[in-house]
GUZA-881168 format. One line per field, with one value per atom (N, C-alpha, C): residue number from 1; x negated, y negated, z. Coordinates in pm, whole numbers, always signed. Atoms other than C-alpha are relative to their C-alpha. Layout:
<recs>
k	c(NUM | ...)
X	c(X | ...)
Y	c(Y | ...)
Z	c(Z | ...)
</recs>
This chain:
<recs>
k	c(1 | 1 | 1 | 2 | 2 | 2 | 3 | 3 | 3 | 4 | 4 | 4 | 5 | 5 | 5 | 6 | 6 | 6 | 7 | 7 | 7 | 8 | 8 | 8 | 9 | 9 | 9 | 10 | 10 | 10 | 11 | 11 | 11 | 12 | 12 | 12 | 13 | 13 | 13 | 14 | 14 | 14 | 15 | 15 | 15 | 16 | 16 | 16 | 17 | 17 | 17 | 18 | 18 | 18 | 19 | 19 | 19 | 20 | 20 | 20 | 21 | 21 | 21 | 22 | 22 | 22 | 23 | 23 | 23 | 24 | 24 | 24 | 25 | 25 | 25 | 26 | 26 | 26 | 27 | 27 | 27 | 28 | 28 | 28 | 29 | 29 | 29 | 30 | 30 | 30 | 31 | 31 | 31 | 32 | 32 | 32 | 33 | 33 | 33 | 34 | 34 | 34 | 35 | 35 | 35 | 36 | 36 | 36 | 37 | 37 | 37 | 38 | 38 | 38 | 39 | 39 | 39 | 40 | 40 | 40 | 41 | 41 | 41 | 42 | 42 | 42 | 43 | 43 | 43 | 44 | 44 | 44 | 45 | 45 | 45 | 46 | 46 | 46 | 47 | 47 | 47 | 48 | 48 | 48 | 49 | 49 | 49 | 50 | 50 | 50 | 51 | 51 | 51 | 52 | 52 | 52 | 53 | 53 | 53 | 54 | 54 | 54 | 55 | 55 | 55 | 56 | 56 | 56 | 57 | 57 | 57 | 58 | 58 | 58 | 59 | 59 | 59 | 60 | 60 | 60 | 61 | 61 | 61 | 62 | 62 | 62 | 63 | 63 | 63 | 64 | 64 | 64 | 65 | 65 | 65 | 66 | 66 | 66 | 67 | 67 | 67 | 68 | 68 | 68 | 69 | 69 | 69 | 70 | 70 | 70 | 71 | 71 | 71 | 72 | 72 | 72 | 73 | 73 | 73 | 74 | 74 | 74)
X	c(+2 | +716 | -169 | +125 | +391 | -21 | +86 | +185 | -39 | +58 | +122 | -83 | +66 | -124 | +41 | -37 | +107 | +56 | -61 | +217 | -145 | +130 | -148 | -37 | -30 | -159 | -100 | +42 | -411 | +43 | -58 | -380 | +53 | -40 | -367 | +128 | -114 | -128 | +131 | -79 | +69 | +70 | -70 | +106 | +60 | -53 | +184 | +161 | -100 | +468 | +91 | -58 | +575 | +169 | -147 | +976 | +22 | -9 | +948 | -19 | +44 | +776 | +64 | -116 | +1011 | +149 | -78 | +1283 | -24 | +19 | +1104 | -25 | +65 | +1007 | +198 | -159 | +1394 | +50 | -92 | +1517 | -65 | +67 | +1247 | -132 | +149 | +905 | -51 | +128 | +606 | -95 | +93 | +315 | -131 | +114 | -30 | -79 | +43 | -187 | -143 | +138 | -565 | -87 | +99 | -854 | -98 | +138 | -1159 | -47 | -1 | -1075 | +3 | -21 | -1019 | +156 | -154 | -673 | +3 | -32 | -561 | +125 | -119 | -196 | +121 | -105 | +151 | +96 | -146 | +454 | +119 | -96 | +744 | +135 | -121 | +1122 | -11 | -28 | +1208 | +56 | -69 | +1425 | -67 | +128 | +1145 | -65 | +56 | +949 | +50 | -73 | +1194 | -1 | +9 | +1238 | -144 | +126 | +838 | -46 | -26 | +867 | +63 | -94 | +1129 | -64 | +92 | +927 | -125 | +125 | +625 | +48 | -51 | +831 | +46 | -19 | +967 | -116 | +120 | +647 | -67 | +48 | +509 | +79 | -62 | +777 | -17 | -4 | +774 | -161 | +127 | +385 | +26 | -20 | +466 | +105 | -1 | +688 | -39 | +69 | +515 | -104 | +147 | +170 | +20 | +22 | +242 | +49 | +5 | +405 | -85 | +92 | +130 | -161 | +109 | -117 | -70 | +49 | -211 | -169 | +102 | -448 | +29 | -90 | -463 | -10)
Y	c(+155 | +909 | -22 | +8 | +845 | -145 | +165 | +513 | -56 | +44 | +317 | -118 | +128 | +34 | -118 | +113 | -182 | -16 | -6 | -66 | -34 | +28 | -194 | -137 | +136 | -516 | -47 | +32 | -728 | -63 | +15 | -818 | -215 | +132 | -1228 | +11 | -32 | -1142 | +33 | -71 | -970 | -88 | +90 | -1242 | -94 | +86 | -1480 | +22 | -12 | -1295 | +134 | -127 | -1062 | -10 | +10 | -1163 | +66 | -46 | -1037 | +184 | -125 | -735 | +80 | -109 | -620 | -4 | -56 | -648 | +100 | -105 | -436 | +164 | -138 | -172 | +35 | -11 | -223 | +96 | -32 | -115 | +183 | -158 | +226 | +14 | -4 | +148 | -39 | -10 | +186 | -72 | +83 | -80 | +76 | +22 | -23 | -137 | +115 | -328 | +13 | -4 | -355 | -166 | +103 | -562 | -1 | -8 | -652 | +137 | -108 | -390 | +156 | -102 | -98 | +12 | -42 | +68 | -83 | +80 | -143 | +87 | -22 | -89 | +48 | -25 | +49 | -62 | +51 | -118 | +82 | -77 | +117 | -46 | +35 | +94 | +36 | -41 | +132 | +131 | -107 | +402 | +147 | -79 | +607 | +22 | -60 | +584 | +56 | -113 | +723 | +107 | -143 | +990 | +44 | -81 | +1057 | +26 | -54 | +1038 | +138 | -106 | +1296 | +131 | -117 | +1545 | +18 | +6 | +1475 | +90 | -84 | +1604 | +131 | -87 | +1903 | +67 | -47 | +2011 | +74 | -86 | +2022 | +82 | -136 | +2201 | +134 | -119 | +2441 | +35 | -66 | +2478 | +86 | -91 | +2554 | +124 | -111 | +2764 | +144 | -109 | +3003 | +47 | -15 | +2965 | +130 | -94 | +3187 | +134 | -147 | +3462 | +40 | -102 | +3519 | -34 | -56 | +3504 | -112 | +102 | +3145 | +21 | -70 | +3268 | -94 | +80 | +3033 | +135)
Z	c(+64 | -659 | -4 | +33 | -835 | +25 | -12 | -772 | -130 | +140 | -1095 | +40 | -9 | -1150 | +58 | -23 | -1124 | +169 | -146 | -743 | +125 | -52 | -648 | +25 | -16 | -495 | +85 | -93 | -356 | +87 | -74 | -38 | +21 | +48 | -144 | -107 | +69 | -376 | +60 | -82 | -148 | +125 | -98 | +80 | -71 | +90 | -195 | -49 | +76 | -324 | +63 | -61 | -16 | -14 | +41 | -80 | -99 | +142 | -439 | +44 | -24 | -317 | +88 | -101 | -12 | -64 | +98 | -300 | -69 | +71 | -496 | +76 | -155 | -190 | +41 | -41 | -84 | -118 | +126 | -455 | -40 | +12 | -416 | -25 | +49 | -516 | +138 | -103 | -291 | -64 | +53 | -306 | +91 | -126 | -164 | -62 | -1 | -64 | +18 | -39 | -78 | +26 | -119 | +131 | -70 | +68 | -67 | -90 | +113 | -349 | +68 | -32 | -122 | +50 | -72 | +27 | +95 | -103 | +284 | +77 | -65 | +377 | -70 | +107 | +220 | +71 | -81 | +204 | -77 | +41 | +209 | +81 | -35 | +266 | +148 | -106 | +645 | +14 | +53 | +568 | -54 | +27 | +405 | +90 | -112 | +672 | +124 | -85 | +907 | -43 | +62 | +680 | -9 | +1 | +659 | +134 | -156 | +1067 | +24 | -44 | +1065 | -88 | +35 | +824 | +85 | -38 | +1002 | +143 | -158 | +1383 | -70 | +6 | +1177 | -41 | +56 | +1043 | +127 | -147 | +1414 | +52 | -91 | +1545 | -64 | +94 | +1248 | +59 | -105 | +1379 | +109 | -97 | +1718 | +4 | +5 | +1633 | -51 | +92 | +1383 | +53 | -67 | +1549 | +142 | -86 | +1842 | -53 | +39 | +1653 | -81 | +92 | +1413 | +104 | -113 | +1772 | -40 | -2 | +1695 | -105 | +114 | +1381 | -116 | +152 | +1073 | -125)
</recs>
């Protein structure tokens, strides 16, 4: 999924429109919230966050399996 300019939201706007943004995120969008013109936090669906965490755990698990097989070299 790519992020478009409309998915980048200033913090003050996000605060004022949180319910609408939450509905958009629940429908599949991801939002980047900025503070002082810099990326600050991301707003994503909780199911997608859980999925990202599962991927991260699987990646760590695969590293733990494959590193000893390669003698811990990169």
